All heavy atoms as an XYZ file, in Angstrom:
833
protein
N     -40.088    -39.427    -28.843
C     -39.988    -39.032    -27.456
C     -39.243    -40.067    -26.629
O     -38.606    -39.725    -25.649
C     -41.382    -38.826    -26.855
C     -42.117    -37.632    -27.365
S     -41.315    -36.177    -26.763
C     -42.009    -34.971    -27.788
N     -39.335    -41.316    -27.061
C     -38.675    -42.374    -26.309
C     -37.154    -42.210    -26.351
O     -36.459    -42.551    -25.406
C     -39.082    -43.754    -26.851
C     -40.503    -44.123    -26.547
C     -40.852    -45.478    -27.111
C     -42.328    -45.789    -26.843
N     -42.715    -47.074    -27.398
N     -36.657    -41.671    -27.486
C     -35.205    -41.504    -27.635
C     -34.633    -40.551    -26.592
O     -33.494    -40.705    -26.174
C     -34.857    -41.000    -29.033
C     -35.018    -42.027    -30.111
C     -34.582    -41.462    -31.449
C     -34.730    -42.501    -32.534
N     -34.319    -41.981    -33.845
N     -35.404    -39.568    -26.193
C     -34.898    -38.598    -25.204
C     -35.387    -38.899    -23.794
O     -35.102    -38.172    -22.861
C     -35.252    -37.149    -25.604
C     -36.776    -36.945    -25.673
C     -34.596    -36.768    -26.917
C     -37.178    -35.496    -25.851
N     -36.128    -39.944    -23.643
C     -36.568    -40.375    -22.320
C     -37.761    -39.603    -21.782
O     -37.989    -39.580    -20.580
N     -38.559    -38.992    -22.662
C     -39.720    -38.224    -22.223
C     -40.964    -39.117    -22.247
O     -41.104    -39.991    -23.085
C     -39.928    -37.024    -23.140
N     -41.855    -38.847    -21.324
C     -43.140    -39.571    -21.271
C     -44.017    -39.039    -22.399
O     -44.306    -37.842    -22.465
C     -43.782    -39.340    -19.900
C     -45.060    -40.139    -19.717
O     -45.770    -40.374    -20.726
O     -45.348    -40.515    -18.565
N     -44.471    -39.899    -23.282
C     -45.247    -39.466    -24.450
C     -46.571    -38.827    -24.052
O     -47.004    -37.868    -24.683
C     -45.480    -40.650    -25.382
C     -44.226    -41.092    -26.088
C     -44.485    -42.211    -27.103
O     -45.607    -42.310    -27.621
O     -43.545    -42.954    -27.374
N     -47.216    -39.346    -23.033
C     -48.499    -38.786    -22.610
C     -48.317    -37.371    -22.058
O     -49.098    -36.460    -22.362
C     -49.150    -39.690    -21.555
C     -49.559    -41.040    -22.131
O     -49.831    -41.086    -23.362
O     -49.588    -42.030    -21.373
N     -47.274    -37.193    -21.240
C     -46.997    -35.864    -20.668
C     -46.647    -34.880    -21.776
O     -47.113    -33.732    -21.792
C     -45.866    -35.942    -19.614
C     -45.464    -34.553    -19.146
C     -46.290    -36.808    -18.440
N     -45.855    -35.333    -22.735
C     -45.465    -34.463    -23.845
C     -46.680    -34.083    -24.677
O     -46.820    -32.928    -25.097
C     -44.412    -35.152    -24.707
N     -47.582    -35.035    -24.910
C     -48.784    -34.754    -25.701
C     -49.669    -33.743    -24.983
O     -50.209    -32.818    -25.608
C     -49.537    -36.046    -25.978
N     -49.831    -33.881    -23.681
C     -50.627    -32.932    -22.908
C     -50.002    -31.543    -22.927
O     -50.695    -30.542    -23.065
C     -50.790    -33.417    -21.459
C     -51.767    -34.556    -21.288
C     -53.176    -34.206    -21.751
O     -53.664    -33.098    -21.407
O     -53.779    -35.023    -22.464
N     -48.689    -31.481    -22.781
C     -47.993    -30.189    -22.800
C     -48.150    -29.538    -24.165
O     -48.350    -28.318    -24.268
C     -46.525    -30.392    -22.460
N     -48.065    -30.332    -25.230
C     -48.201    -29.802    -26.589
C     -49.594    -29.218    -26.800
O     -49.744    -28.209    -27.488
C     -47.905    -30.901    -27.604
C     -47.856    -30.412    -29.018
C     -46.803    -29.626    -29.469
C     -48.884    -30.723    -29.899
C     -46.767    -29.172    -30.766
C     -48.862    -30.264    -31.205
C     -47.794    -29.490    -31.640
N     -50.613    -29.833    -26.204
C     -51.988    -29.343    -26.341
C     -52.152    -27.977    -25.665
O     -53.011    -27.194    -26.058
C     -52.972    -30.341    -25.726
C     -53.149    -31.588    -26.536
C     -54.110    -32.542    -25.832
C     -54.185    -33.884    -26.557
N     -55.041    -34.838    -25.834
N     -51.325    -27.685    -24.653
C     -51.425    -26.419    -23.928
C     -50.750    -25.261    -24.650
O     -50.950    -24.106    -24.294
C     -50.824    -26.573    -22.530
C     -51.610    -27.484    -21.624
C     -50.959    -27.662    -20.262
O     -50.081    -26.839    -19.910
O     -51.329    -28.613    -19.561
N     -49.943    -25.570    -25.644
C     -49.254    -24.517    -26.399
C     -50.279    -23.818    -27.286
O     -50.962    -24.473    -28.075
C     -48.104    -25.107    -27.263
C     -47.492    -24.038    -28.144
C     -47.070    -25.756    -26.387
N     -50.423    -22.494    -27.155
C     -51.424    -21.793    -27.973
C     -50.983    -21.742    -29.440
O     -49.796    -21.688    -29.747
C     -51.455    -20.382    -27.363
C     -50.148    -20.221    -26.670
C     -49.727    -21.600    -26.239
N     -51.946    -21.776    -30.303
C     -51.666    -21.689    -31.749
C     -51.292    -20.248    -32.072
O     -51.804    -19.300    -31.473
C     -52.879    -22.122    -32.540
N     -50.388    -20.082    -33.019
C     -49.922    -18.756    -33.390
C     -50.256    -18.537    -34.867
O     -50.071    -19.423    -35.697
C     -48.397    -18.685    -33.183
C     -47.817    -17.331    -33.422
S     -46.002    -17.283    -33.247
C     -45.752    -17.889    -31.613
N     -50.707    -17.336    -35.170
C     -51.028    -17.037    -36.569
C     -49.744    -16.958    -37.392
O     -48.669    -16.704    -36.849
C     -51.794    -15.714    -36.667
O     -50.931    -14.636    -36.337
N     -49.884    -17.158    -38.698
C     -48.719    -17.078    -39.583
C     -48.115    -15.676    -39.553
O     -46.897    -15.514    -39.599
C     -49.108    -17.451    -41.017
C     -49.284    -18.915    -41.237
C     -49.540    -19.188    -42.715
C     -49.697    -20.668    -42.964
N     -49.893    -20.947    -44.395
N     -48.992    -14.679    -39.467
C     -48.507    -13.289    -39.440
C     -47.665    -13.032    -38.193
O     -46.581    -12.461    -38.276
C     -49.705    -12.330    -39.464
C     -49.284    -10.867    -39.481
C     -50.492     -9.936    -39.454
O     -51.374    -10.081    -40.322
O     -50.520     -9.070    -38.554
N     -48.160    -13.462    -37.045
C     -47.403    -13.281    -35.787
C     -46.103    -14.071    -35.830
O     -45.051    -13.586    -35.429
C     -48.257    -13.708    -34.594
C     -47.556    -13.500    -33.263
C     -48.558    -13.561    -32.115
N     -47.913    -13.602    -30.828
C     -47.477    -12.542    -30.165
N     -47.630    -11.339    -30.689
N     -46.901    -12.665    -28.984
N     -46.168    -15.305    -36.328
C     -44.963    -16.120    -36.447
C     -43.941    -15.457    -37.365
O     -42.746    -15.420    -37.073
C     -45.327    -17.516    -36.981
C     -44.139    -18.416    -37.131
C     -43.603    -19.076    -36.024
C     -43.539    -18.608    -38.375
C     -42.502    -19.900    -36.158
C     -42.434    -19.428    -38.506
C     -41.915    -20.081    -37.397
N     -44.438    -14.870    -38.455
C     -43.554    -14.188    -39.401
C     -42.883    -12.976    -38.750
O     -41.679    -12.757    -38.929
C     -44.362    -13.753    -40.621
O     -43.543    -13.060    -41.524
N     -43.660    -12.195    -37.978
C     -43.084    -11.029    -37.296
C     -42.028    -11.432    -36.267
O     -40.953    -10.832    -36.199
C     -44.175    -10.200    -36.631
C     -44.939     -9.328    -37.628
C     -45.882     -8.410    -36.924
N     -47.055     -9.205    -36.535
C     -47.922     -8.875    -35.602
N     -47.782     -7.755    -34.940
N     -48.942     -9.643    -35.310
N     -42.340    -12.457    -35.492
C     -41.379    -12.932    -34.486
C     -40.129    -13.473    -35.161
O     -38.996    -13.198    -34.731
C     -42.027    -13.993    -33.565
C     -43.078    -13.323    -32.681
C     -40.972    -14.699    -32.715
C     -43.904    -14.285    -31.858
N     -40.315    -14.204    -36.255
C     -39.166    -14.741    -36.997
C     -38.288    -13.615    -37.529
O     -37.059    -13.689    -37.477
C     -39.636    -15.613    -38.162
O     -40.344    -16.719    -37.694
N     -38.941    -12.567    -38.040
C     -38.190    -11.428    -38.578
C     -37.392    -10.733    -37.478
O     -36.233    -10.363    -37.669
C     -39.133    -10.436    -39.267
C     -38.419     -9.313    -39.977
C     -37.506     -9.790    -41.088
O     -37.848    -10.686    -41.839
N     -36.334     -9.209    -41.187
N     -37.988    -10.544    -36.315
C     -37.289     -9.922    -35.186
C     -36.099    -10.778    -34.771
O     -34.989    -10.267    -34.541
C     -38.262     -9.702    -33.999
C     -37.500     -9.347    -32.737
C     -39.277     -8.626    -34.333
N     -36.318    -12.093    -34.676
C     -35.211    -12.989    -34.291
C     -34.100    -12.972    -35.343
O     -32.915    -12.979    -35.006
C     -35.731    -14.412    -34.083
C     -36.627    -14.607    -32.858
C     -37.195    -16.019    -32.834
C     -35.866    -14.297    -31.577
N     -34.484    -12.924    -36.628
C     -33.497    -12.863    -37.703
C     -32.681    -11.568    -37.615
O     -31.451    -11.578    -37.719
C     -34.200    -12.956    -39.057
C     -33.273    -12.894    -40.224
C     -32.518    -13.997    -40.597
C     -33.151    -11.718    -40.958
C     -31.652    -13.927    -41.679
C     -32.292    -11.641    -42.037
C     -31.534    -12.753    -42.397
N     -33.370    -10.449    -37.382
C     -32.691     -9.155    -37.257
C     -31.752     -9.155    -36.057
O     -30.608     -8.689    -36.144
C     -33.731     -8.026    -37.123
O     -34.590     -8.046    -38.266
C     -33.060     -6.669    -37.006
N     -32.233     -9.693    -34.953
C     -31.405     -9.782    -33.748
C     -30.161    -10.642    -33.990
O     -29.053    -10.271    -33.604
C     -32.224    -10.346    -32.588
C     -31.516    -10.484    -31.249
C     -31.022     -9.136    -30.759
C     -32.440    -11.122    -30.225
N     -30.339    -11.760    -34.678
C     -29.205    -12.643    -34.979
C     -28.187    -11.924    -35.867
O     -26.975    -12.040    -35.666
C     -29.694    -13.928    -35.648
N     -28.683    -11.166    -36.840
C     -27.770    -10.412    -37.707
C     -27.002     -9.352    -36.930
O     -25.805     -9.145    -37.147
C     -28.531     -9.756    -38.858
C     -28.772    -10.701    -40.005
O     -28.071    -11.695    -40.151
N     -29.766    -10.412    -40.817
N     -27.692     -8.661    -36.028
C     -27.017     -7.646    -35.202
C     -25.944     -8.290    -34.322
O     -24.821     -7.768    -34.215
C     -28.034     -6.905    -34.340
C     -28.945     -5.930    -35.061
C     -30.023     -5.404    -34.118
C     -28.154     -4.777    -35.640
N     -26.293     -9.400    -33.696
C     -25.306    -10.088    -32.851
C     -24.113    -10.566    -33.674
O     -22.968    -10.481    -33.231
C     -25.967    -11.267    -32.123
C     -26.969    -10.890    -31.039
C     -27.665    -12.143    -30.506
C     -26.299    -10.134    -29.915
N     -24.392    -11.041    -34.871
C     -23.312    -11.484    -35.749
C     -22.395    -10.318    -36.124
O     -21.166    -10.445    -36.128
C     -23.902    -12.119    -37.011
O     -22.882    -12.505    -37.896
N     -22.992     -9.174    -36.437
C     -22.197     -7.983    -36.783
C     -21.342     -7.531    -35.607
O     -20.169     -7.184    -35.772
C     -23.114     -6.834    -37.212
O     -23.764     -7.150    -38.408
N     -21.938     -7.543    -34.421
C     -21.195     -7.137    -33.228
C     -20.043     -8.100    -32.963
O     -18.922     -7.680    -32.648
C     -22.134     -7.045    -32.009
C     -23.095     -5.862    -32.182
C     -21.361     -6.903    -30.712
C     -24.244     -5.842    -31.188
N     -20.296     -9.397    -33.115
C     -19.240    -10.396    -32.910
C     -18.116    -10.183    -33.918
O     -16.931    -10.249    -33.571
C     -19.812    -11.806    -33.034
N     -18.461     -9.908    -35.179
C     -17.443     -9.656    -36.210
C     -16.624     -8.421    -35.869
O     -15.387     -8.422    -35.982
C     -18.114     -9.496    -37.576
C     -17.136     -9.237    -38.688
C     -16.347    -10.265    -39.200
C     -16.971     -7.958    -39.215
C     -15.437    -10.025    -40.219
C     -16.062     -7.709    -40.226
C     -15.309     -8.746    -40.719
O     -14.395     -8.509    -41.713
N     -17.290     -7.357    -35.412
C     -16.572     -6.140    -35.027
C     -15.632     -6.408    -33.853
O     -14.509     -5.889    -33.823
C     -17.562     -5.031    -34.663
C     -18.310     -4.481    -35.850
C     -19.427     -3.529    -35.453
O     -19.688     -3.318    -34.274
N     -20.096     -2.959    -36.440
N     -16.087     -7.213    -32.914
C     -15.223     -7.560    -31.778
C     -13.986     -8.321    -32.232
O     -12.885     -8.078    -31.740
C     -16.000     -8.380    -30.743
C     -16.976     -7.542    -29.955
O     -16.875     -6.333    -29.924
N     -17.935     -8.191    -29.333
N     -14.159     -9.229    -33.172
C     -13.015     -9.986    -33.702
C     -12.050     -9.039    -34.406
O     -10.827     -9.130    -34.223
C     -13.486    -11.104    -34.651
C     -14.177    -12.201    -33.837
C     -12.330    -11.680    -35.447
C     -14.882    -13.244    -34.680
N     -12.590     -8.119    -35.203
C     -11.738     -7.163    -35.909
C     -10.972     -6.286    -34.922
O      -9.784     -6.021    -35.110
C     -12.580     -6.284    -36.846
C     -13.169     -7.023    -38.022
C     -12.115     -7.603    -38.933
O     -11.683     -8.742    -38.754
N     -11.674     -6.836    -39.888
N     -11.636     -5.840    -33.867
C     -10.970     -5.017    -32.862
C      -9.890     -5.807    -32.138
O      -8.804     -5.284    -31.865
C     -11.986     -4.475    -31.854
C     -12.854     -3.377    -32.429
C     -13.920     -2.903    -31.443
O     -14.190     -3.542    -30.443
N     -14.537     -1.770    -31.751
N     -10.166     -7.070    -31.848
C      -9.163     -7.910    -31.185
C      -7.936     -8.073    -32.075
O      -6.797     -8.018    -31.601
C      -9.761     -9.275    -30.840
N      -8.161     -8.272    -33.369
C      -7.035     -8.385    -34.315
C      -6.239     -7.088    -34.363
O      -5.002     -7.101    -34.368
C      -7.537     -8.738    -35.713
C      -7.980    -10.158    -35.842
C      -8.418    -10.467    -37.256
N      -8.893    -11.834    -37.344
C      -9.714    -12.282    -38.258
N     -10.169    -11.461    -39.188
N     -10.098    -13.539    -38.271
N      -6.945     -5.965    -34.413
C      -6.280     -4.665    -34.449
C      -5.435     -4.461    -33.197
O      -4.286     -4.021    -33.275
C      -7.327     -3.550    -34.582
C      -6.754     -2.171    -34.475
C      -6.062     -1.609    -35.538
C      -6.883     -1.431    -33.306
C      -5.521     -0.336    -35.440
C      -6.347     -0.163    -33.198
C      -5.668      0.384    -34.266
N      -6.005     -4.790    -32.041
C      -5.278     -4.623    -30.783
C      -4.057     -5.530    -30.747
O      -2.963     -5.111    -30.346
C      -6.216     -4.896    -29.583
C      -7.240     -3.769    -29.462
C      -5.436     -5.051    -28.285
C      -8.381     -4.068    -28.505
N      -4.209     -6.766    -31.201
C      -3.083     -7.704    -31.232
C      -1.974     -7.187    -32.148
O      -0.797     -7.199    -31.776
C      -3.561     -9.099    -31.705
O      -4.565     -9.568    -30.802
C      -2.418    -10.090    -31.761
N      -2.361     -6.725    -33.334
C      -1.364     -6.186    -34.274
C      -0.683     -4.952    -33.691
O       0.525     -4.779    -33.829
C      -2.023     -5.831    -35.612
C      -2.490     -7.049    -36.392
O      -2.084     -8.185    -36.025
O      -3.268     -6.879    -37.355
N      -1.463     -4.101    -33.055
C      -0.896     -2.870    -32.479
C       0.075     -3.191    -31.344
O       1.137     -2.573    -31.232
C      -2.012     -1.974    -31.986
C      -1.501     -0.646    -31.514
C      -2.607      0.319    -31.285
N      -2.043      1.544    -30.752
C      -2.633      2.704    -30.822
N      -3.796      2.800    -31.409
N      -2.074      3.763    -30.312
N      -0.278     -4.168    -30.512
C       0.622     -4.561    -29.423
C       1.920     -5.123    -29.970
O       3.005     -4.833    -29.439
C      -0.057     -5.585    -28.503
C      -1.068     -4.981    -27.568
C      -1.664     -6.025    -26.641
C      -2.654     -5.399    -25.686
N      -3.243     -6.401    -24.777
N       1.831     -5.919    -31.043
C       3.044     -6.463    -31.659
C       3.909     -5.332    -32.220
O       5.133     -5.341    -32.064
C       2.678     -7.457    -32.755
N       3.274     -4.351    -32.854
C       4.014     -3.212    -33.403
C       4.667     -2.398    -32.283
O       5.826     -1.986    -32.402
C       3.081     -2.325    -34.228
N       3.935     -2.175    -31.195
C       4.498     -1.436    -30.061
C       5.675     -2.182    -29.448
O       6.683     -1.572    -29.071
C       3.421     -1.210    -28.992
C       2.416     -0.145    -29.370
C       1.307      0.007    -28.339
O       1.347     -0.666    -27.292
O       0.390      0.808    -28.592
N       5.571     -3.493    -29.376
C       6.663     -4.301    -28.833
C       7.905     -4.165    -29.712
O       9.019     -3.988    -29.213
C       6.219     -5.765    -28.757
C       7.182     -6.666    -28.042
C       6.601     -8.072    -27.911
C       7.557     -8.974    -27.155
N       7.009    -10.336    -26.991
N       7.711     -4.201    -31.022
C       8.840     -4.046    -31.953
C       9.438     -2.649    -31.844
O      10.659     -2.482    -31.840
C       8.375     -4.322    -33.393
C       9.464     -4.195    -34.426
C      10.603     -5.180    -34.247
O      10.406     -6.273    -33.680
O      11.735     -4.843    -34.681
N       8.602     -1.639    -31.734
C       9.090     -0.262    -31.598
C       9.892     -0.109    -30.308
O      10.955      0.519    -30.298
C       7.909      0.736    -31.651
C       7.360      0.815    -33.072
C       8.326      2.120    -31.163
C       6.056      1.567    -33.192
N       9.386     -0.678    -29.218
C      10.120     -0.605    -27.946
C      11.460     -1.319    -28.032
O      12.460     -0.844    -27.483
C       9.275     -1.184    -26.812
C       8.190     -0.233    -26.357
O       8.346      0.977    -26.475
N       7.106     -0.770    -25.863
N      11.494     -2.447    -28.732
C      12.749     -3.177    -28.915
C      13.745     -2.314    -29.682
O      14.916     -2.197    -29.301
C      12.482     -4.482    -29.665
C      13.708     -5.309    -29.936
C      13.358     -6.547    -30.755
C      14.620     -7.247    -31.220
N      14.330     -8.315    -32.173
N      13.279     -1.705    -30.772
C      14.154     -0.841    -31.566
C      14.613      0.374    -30.758
O      15.764      0.798    -30.871
C      13.441     -0.395    -32.844
C      13.214     -1.528    -33.827
C      12.432     -1.084    -35.043
O      12.085      0.094    -35.203
N      12.140     -2.022    -35.920
N      13.718      0.919    -29.948
C      14.076      2.063    -29.111
C      15.169      1.692    -28.116
O      16.133      2.448    -27.928
C      12.842      2.582    -28.369
C      13.065      3.762    -27.428
C      13.570      4.976    -28.198
C      11.770      4.095    -26.692
N      15.058      0.521    -27.497
C      16.080      0.079    -26.555
C      17.428     -0.105    -27.254
O      18.475      0.258    -26.708
C      15.649     -1.223    -25.881
C      14.531     -1.040    -24.880
C      14.020     -2.357    -24.315
O      14.384     -3.429    -24.790
N      13.168     -2.270    -23.303
N      17.396     -0.654    -28.484
C      18.643     -0.817    -29.246
C      19.270      0.544    -29.548
O      20.478      0.719    -29.407
C      18.364     -1.575    -30.544
C      18.019     -3.038    -30.346
C      17.583     -3.729    -31.631
O      17.525     -3.076    -32.697
O      17.298     -4.935    -31.559
N      18.437      1.503    -29.930
C      18.951      2.842    -30.246
C      19.498      3.537    -28.994
O      20.511      4.235    -29.061
C      17.865      3.679    -30.910
C      17.616      3.250    -32.346
C      16.572      4.099    -33.008
C      16.444      3.867    -34.476
N      15.997      2.645    -34.962
N      18.821      3.353    -27.870
C      19.322      3.933    -26.620
C      20.674      3.332    -26.249
O      21.577      4.047    -25.796
C      18.312      3.705    -25.490
C      17.094      4.600    -25.587
C      16.045      4.292    -24.532
O      16.141      3.237    -23.865
O      15.127      5.117    -24.377
N      20.829      2.040    -26.459
C      22.104      1.382    -26.175
C      23.202      1.932    -27.095
O      24.314      2.234    -26.632
C      21.961     -0.132    -26.354
C      23.197     -0.966    -26.034
C      23.546     -0.843    -24.557
C      22.943     -2.421    -26.393
N      22.894      2.089    -28.377
C      23.869      2.658    -29.315
C      24.213      4.097    -28.942
O      25.382      4.495    -29.012
C      23.322      2.599    -30.742
C      23.229      1.219    -31.372
C      22.507      1.292    -32.710
C      24.608      0.593    -31.544
N      23.211      4.864    -28.540
C      23.455      6.250    -28.145
C      24.369      6.316    -26.916
O      25.275      7.147    -26.854
C      22.122      6.949    -27.857
C      22.192      8.430    -27.545
C      22.795      9.201    -28.711
C      20.796      8.958    -27.230
N      24.142      5.427    -25.954
C      25.017      5.378    -24.777
C      26.446      5.030    -25.182
O      27.407      5.598    -24.646
C      24.486      4.359    -23.767
C      23.269      4.823    -23.017
C      22.774      3.763    -22.056
C      21.488      4.202    -21.369
N      20.980      3.174    -20.449
N      26.595      4.102    -26.123
C      27.931      3.721    -26.588
C      28.617      4.893    -27.287
O      29.796      5.164    -27.045
C      27.825      2.520    -27.546
C      29.135      2.037    -28.098
C      30.086      1.499    -27.035
O      29.637      1.043    -25.968
O      31.300      1.534    -27.305
N      27.875      5.607    -28.135
C      28.437      6.782    -28.820
C      28.834      7.838    -27.784
O      29.928      8.429    -27.872
C      27.424      7.349    -29.843
C      27.848      8.727    -30.337
C      27.265      6.394    -31.014
N      27.979      8.079    -26.813
C      28.272      9.049    -25.759
C      29.551      8.659    -25.015
O      30.423      9.499    -24.760
C      27.087      9.128    -24.788
C      27.307     10.088    -23.666
N      27.753      9.689    -22.437
C      27.132     11.434    -23.594
C      27.859     10.746    -21.653
N      27.480     11.813    -22.320
N      29.664      7.381    -24.683
C      30.844      6.894    -23.975
C      32.110      7.094    -24.816
O      33.150      7.548    -24.307
C      30.659      5.410    -23.638
C      31.824      4.777    -22.973
N      32.184      5.049    -21.668
C      32.729      3.866    -23.430
C      33.254      4.337    -21.356
N      33.604      3.617    -22.407
N      32.037      6.798    -26.099
C      33.210      6.943    -26.974
C      33.592      8.404    -27.140
O      34.776      8.744    -27.138
C      32.940      6.300    -28.336
C      32.910      4.791    -28.263
C      32.701      4.166    -29.609
N      32.608      2.719    -29.493
C      32.755      1.902    -30.501
N      33.001      2.372    -31.717
N      32.659      0.609    -30.324
N      32.592      9.262    -27.300
C      32.880     10.692    -27.433
C      33.545     11.212    -26.159
O      34.525     11.965    -26.203
C      31.599     11.485    -27.755
C      31.149     11.177    -29.181
C      31.802     12.988    -27.570
C      29.797     11.752    -29.538
N      33.026     10.795    -25.029
C      33.592     11.204    -23.744
C      35.052     10.751    -23.632
O      35.929     11.527    -23.208
C      32.751     10.604    -22.610
C      33.008     11.163    -21.247
C      31.930     10.661    -20.303
C      32.573     10.135    -19.052
N      31.605      9.615    -18.110
N      35.328      9.524    -24.029
C      36.705      9.016    -23.995
C      37.602      9.785    -24.963
O      38.761     10.093    -24.637
C      36.738      7.519    -24.330
C      36.282      6.651    -23.175
O      36.172      7.116    -22.051
N      36.002      5.400    -23.472
N      37.091     10.076    -26.155
C      37.881     10.825    -27.140
C      38.198     12.233    -26.637
O      39.321     12.731    -26.806
C      37.152     10.897    -28.485
C      37.178      9.577    -29.219
O      37.985      8.693    -28.921
N      36.277      9.414    -30.177
N      37.202     12.865    -26.032
C      37.438     14.208    -25.483
C      38.470     14.151    -24.358
O      39.352     15.021    -24.252
C      36.105     14.841    -25.007
C      35.246     15.182    -26.224
C      36.360     16.083    -24.163
C      33.845     15.661    -25.883
N      38.392     13.124    -23.540
C      39.377     12.973    -22.458
C      40.770     12.769    -23.050
O      41.760     13.335    -22.548
C      38.999     11.796    -21.561
N      40.886     11.984    -24.122
C      42.188     11.748    -24.770
C      42.735     13.052    -25.359
O      43.920     13.378    -25.197
C      42.059     10.710    -25.882
O      41.694      9.471    -25.347
N      41.858     13.801    -26.040
C      42.289     15.065    -26.633
C      42.718     16.033    -25.537
O      43.745     16.729    -25.659
C      41.154     15.671    -27.495
C      40.937     14.797    -28.731
C      41.443     17.113    -27.881
C      39.688     15.146    -29.512
N      41.973     16.076    -24.453
C      42.310     16.953    -23.339
C      43.676     16.586    -22.757
O      44.501     17.472    -22.482
C      41.223     16.857    -22.264
O      41.555     17.652    -21.159
N      43.919     15.296    -22.608
C      45.214     14.857    -22.082
C      46.340     15.233    -23.019
O      47.404     15.691    -22.584
C      45.215     13.337    -21.878
O      44.284     12.974    -20.881
N      46.160     15.049    -24.317
C      47.184     15.413    -25.292
C      47.441     16.923    -25.278
O      48.594     17.365    -25.365
C      46.773     14.960    -26.699
C      46.809     13.448    -26.943
C      46.194     13.126    -28.308
C      48.223     12.918    -26.858
N      46.375     17.709    -25.168
C      46.553     19.153    -25.106
C      47.295     19.565    -23.839
O      48.158     20.458    -23.873
C      45.188     19.867    -25.168
C      44.521     19.890    -26.534
C      43.117     20.492    -26.429
C      45.351     20.691    -27.527
N      46.968     18.925    -22.731
C      47.678     19.216    -21.482
C      49.154     18.882    -21.608
O      50.021     19.637    -21.141
C      47.060     18.451    -20.304
C      45.788     19.100    -19.801
O      45.605     20.304    -19.965
N      44.906     18.307    -19.221
N      49.482     17.751    -22.235
C      50.889     17.380    -22.452
C      51.575     18.413    -23.346
O      52.712     18.824    -23.077
C      50.987     16.000    -23.093
C      50.761     14.803    -22.175
C      50.740     13.521    -22.999
C      51.844     14.724    -21.111
N      50.908     18.822    -24.392
C      51.478     19.808    -25.314
C      51.709     21.131    -24.590
O      52.754     21.775    -24.781
C      50.515     20.006    -26.494
C      51.036     20.853    -27.582
C      52.123     20.129    -28.332
C      52.486     20.912    -29.568
N      53.613     20.369    -30.264
N      50.745     21.542    -23.760
C      50.899     22.777    -23.003
C      52.065     22.682    -22.023
O      52.839     23.643    -21.849
C      49.602     23.134    -22.260
C      48.479     23.687    -23.108
C      47.205     23.840    -22.262
C      48.847     25.038    -23.709
N      52.177     21.537    -21.351
C      53.293     21.360    -20.409
C      54.628     21.423    -21.143
O      55.582     22.016    -20.661
C      53.145     20.032    -19.663
C      52.064     20.057    -18.626
C      51.959     18.708    -17.914
C      50.789     18.705    -16.947
N      50.625     17.431    -16.261
N      54.669     20.804    -22.321
C      55.911     20.823    -23.103
C      56.203     22.249    -23.570
O      57.338     22.691    -23.605
C      55.807     19.888    -24.307
C      55.845     18.436    -23.922
S      55.598     17.319    -25.315
C      56.891     17.782    -26.410
N      55.192     23.009    -23.962
C      55.365     24.365    -24.441
C      55.861     25.285    -23.344
O      56.763     26.104    -23.568
C      54.025     24.871    -25.004
C      54.068     26.290    -25.487
C      54.681     26.597    -26.709
C      53.511     27.331    -24.752
C      54.745     27.888    -27.151
C      53.554     28.624    -25.189
C      54.175     28.914    -26.399
O      54.230     30.189    -26.848
N      55.307     25.182    -22.146
C      55.712     26.059    -21.054
C      57.047     25.647    -20.441
O      57.666     26.438    -19.779
C      54.602     26.151    -19.986
C      53.448     27.012    -20.410
C      52.202     26.481    -20.629
C      53.634     28.382    -20.644
C      51.135     27.282    -21.016
C      52.576     29.171    -21.048
C      51.324     28.626    -21.240
N      57.485     24.438    -20.616
C      58.803     24.008    -20.114
C      59.916     24.561    -20.986
O      61.000     24.818    -20.503
C      58.905     22.489    -20.097
C      58.192     21.863    -18.953
C      58.524     20.404    -18.902
N      57.669     19.718    -17.961
C      57.631     18.460    -17.766
N      58.410     17.679    -18.480
N      56.833     17.919    -16.901
N      59.622     24.719    -22.205
C      60.658     25.138    -23.102
C      60.956     26.575    -23.039
O      61.049     27.456    -22.466
C      60.297     24.826    -24.532
């Protein structure tokens, strides 16, 4: 008691006031506490697993969004090139038509 700074006389008196507990009651309380500890441990493990799942899913969603943005950019580029090609073909056809009707 001296190591923790407690008065030995006060501690002895307090200890005398603690009621004695039967082995059976102690065993039941111990079992309840053990069961409770196991349940809390299981819940904590499930929470960790869910956190890992959420983290992995967020990383996957981030990668999917990145790939989607790249594909959208490529699609815009293809659209732009097709539009330019159609404009070029249209211009060539207009020139050909003008040449045909002049002759």
